NUVOTI-321891 format. One record per residue: x, y, z of N, C-alpha, C in turn; residue in three letters; residue number from 1. Coordinates in steps of 0.1 Angstrom, whole numbers, plus 5000, padded with zeros to 4 digits. Atoms other than C-alpha are relative to their C-alpha. Layout:
<atoms>
{atom {X,Y,Z},{X,Y,Z},{X,Y,Z},'ALA',NUM} ...
</atoms>
This chain:
<atoms>
{atom {4999,4991,5011},{3769,2546,6522},{4986,5002,4995},'MET',1} {atom {5014,4997,5006},{3737,2564,6510},{5000,5000,4985},'ARG',2} {atom {5000,5000,5014},{3726,2558,6475},{4998,5015,4995},'PRO',3} {atom {5002,4987,5006},{3728,2588,6452},{4987,5001,4993},'SER',4} {atom {5013,4998,5007},{3698,2604,6435},{5000,4992,4987},'ILE',5} {atom {5000,5008,5013},{3709,2587,6402},{4997,4985,5003},'ALA',6} {atom {5003,5014,4996},{3709,2553,6420},{4985,4998,5003},'HIS',7} {atom {5014,5001,4997},{3674,2559,6433},{4992,5001,4988},'VAL',8} {atom {5008,4999,5012},{3661,2570,6400},{5001,4988,4991},'ARG',9} {atom {4998,5013,5008},{3676,2539,6383},{4991,4989,5007},'GLU',10} {atom {5008,5011,4993},{3659,2517,6410},{4985,5002,4997},'ALA',11} {atom {5014,4997,5003},{3626,2535,6403},{4997,4995,4986},'VAL',12} {atom {5002,5004,5014},{3630,2529,6365},{4999,4985,4999},'ARG',13} {atom {5000,5015,5000},{3638,2492,6371},{4987,4994,5006},'ARG',14} {atom {5012,5005,4994},{3609,2487,6394},{4988,5002,4991},'HIS',15} {atom {5012,4998,5009},{3584,2502,6369},{5000,4990,4989},'GLN',16} {atom {4999,5009,5011},{3597,2478,6343},{4998,4985,5005},'CYS',17} {atom {5000,5014,4995},{3599,2447,6365},{4992,4999,5013},'GLU',18} {atom {5008,5000,4988},{3571,2450,6391},{4999,4986,5007},'GLN',19} {atom {5002,5014,4994},{3566,2412,6396},{5013,4996,5006},'GLU',20} {atom {4987,5003,4994},{3604,2408,6402},{5002,5007,5013},'ALA',21} {atom {4999,4993,4988},{3602,2435,6428},{4991,4994,5011},'TYR',22} {atom {5009,5006,4990},{3573,2418,6445},{5006,4988,5006},'MET',23} {atom {4993,5011,4994},{3594,2387,6449},{5010,5005,5010},'ARG',24} {atom {4990,4994,4991},{3622,2408,6464},{4993,5005,5013},'TYR',25} {atom {5007,4995,4988},{3597,2425,6488},{4996,4988,5009},'PHE',26} {atom {5003,5011,4992},{3584,2391,6500},{5012,4994,5006},'ILE',27} {atom {4987,5006,4995},{3619,2376,6504},{5006,5009,5012},'ASP',28} {atom {4994,4991,4990},{3630,2407,6524},{4992,5000,5013},'TYR',29} {atom {5008,4998,4988},{3601,2409,6548},{4995,4987,5006},'HIS',30} {atom {5006,5012,4995},{3593,2372,6553},{5007,4996,5014},'LYS',31} {atom {4994,5003,4987},{3618,2370,6582},{4994,5008,5011},'THR',32} {atom {5007,4991,4990},{3600,2398,6600},{4986,4995,5003},'LYS',33} {atom {5014,5005,4999},{3566,2383,6594},{4998,4987,4992},'ASP',34} {atom {5001,5013,5008},{3563,2346,6585},{4988,4999,4991},'PRO',35} {atom {5012,5000,5008},{3528,2352,6571},{5003,5006,4986},'GLU',36} {atom {4996,4994,5012},{3544,2374,6544},{5007,4989,4991},'ILE',37} {atom {4993,5010,5007},{3566,2344,6534},{4991,4990,4993},'GLY',38} {atom {5009,5009,5006},{3535,2325,6524},{4994,5006,4987},'THR',39} {atom {5006,4993,5011},{3525,2351,6498},{5008,4997,4987},'LEU',40} {atom {4994,5001,5014},{3532,2349,6460},{4999,5013,4994},'ARG',41} {atom {5001,4987,5006},{3538,2379,6438},{4986,5003,4994},'PRO',42} {atom {5014,4998,5005},{3503,2373,6423},{4990,5004,5011},'GLN',43} {atom {5009,4997,4989},{3488,2378,6457},{5000,5015,5004},'ASP',44} {atom {4998,4986,4997},{3500,2414,6459},{4994,5009,4988},'LEU',45} {atom {5005,4991,5011},{3483,2442,6439},{5010,5010,4997},'ARG',46} {atom {4989,4991,5005},{3510,2460,6419},{4996,5014,5001},'GLU',47} {atom {5004,4986,5000},{3489,2492,6418},{5001,5006,5013},'GLY',48} {atom {5000,4994,4987},{3491,2496,6455},{5015,5004,5004},'ARG',49} {atom {4986,4996,4998},{3529,2499,6454},{5004,5011,4991},'LEU',50} {atom {4997,4988,5009},{3538,2534,6441},{5015,5004,5003},'VAL',51} {atom {4986,4995,4999},{3575,2543,6435},{5002,5011,4990},'VAL',52} {atom {4998,4988,5008},{3584,2577,6422},{5014,5005,5001},'THR',53} {atom {4987,4994,4999},{3615,2596,6415},{5000,5009,5012},'ASP',54} {atom {4999,4992,4989},{3628,2615,6445},{4997,5015,4997},'PRO',55} {atom {5003,4986,5002},{3615,2651,6448},{4996,5006,5014},'ALA',56} {atom {5004,4993,4988},{3609,2677,6475},{4985,4997,5003},'PRO',57} {atom {5014,5001,4997},{3576,2673,6494},{4993,5013,4999},'ILE',58} {atom {5007,4988,5002},{3551,2699,6483},{4996,5006,5014},'PRO',59} {atom {5003,4994,4987},{3544,2724,6512},{4986,4996,5005},'PRO',60} {atom {5013,5004,4995},{3507,2716,6513},{4999,4986,5005},'ASP',61} {atom {4999,5014,4996},{3514,2679,6516},{5008,4999,5013},'GLU',62} {atom {4992,5001,4987},{3540,2685,6543},{4992,5005,5011},'LEU',63} {atom {5009,4995,4989},{3515,2706,6563},{4990,4990,5005},'GLN',64} {atom {5010,5010,4996},{3490,2677,6563},{5007,4989,5009},'ARG',65} {atom {4994,5010,4992},{3516,2655,6580},{5003,5004,5015},'THR',66} {atom {4998,4996,4986},{3518,2676,6612},{4989,4996,5008},'TYR',67} 
</atoms>
């Protein structure tokens, strides 16, 4: 089942309030794919590098750059 737009927006809001908690989730999720990630701590990640925004259409000029 795909999440609705409302669910995605709520996840974005929660992430923006609880970035360190999300970093722990990110590490836990990806550590099985790359054991080196499992050695990281939330403090090792730069929160500013992870950008989460509400869903929106891709602007045409940005879409053109992806071709």
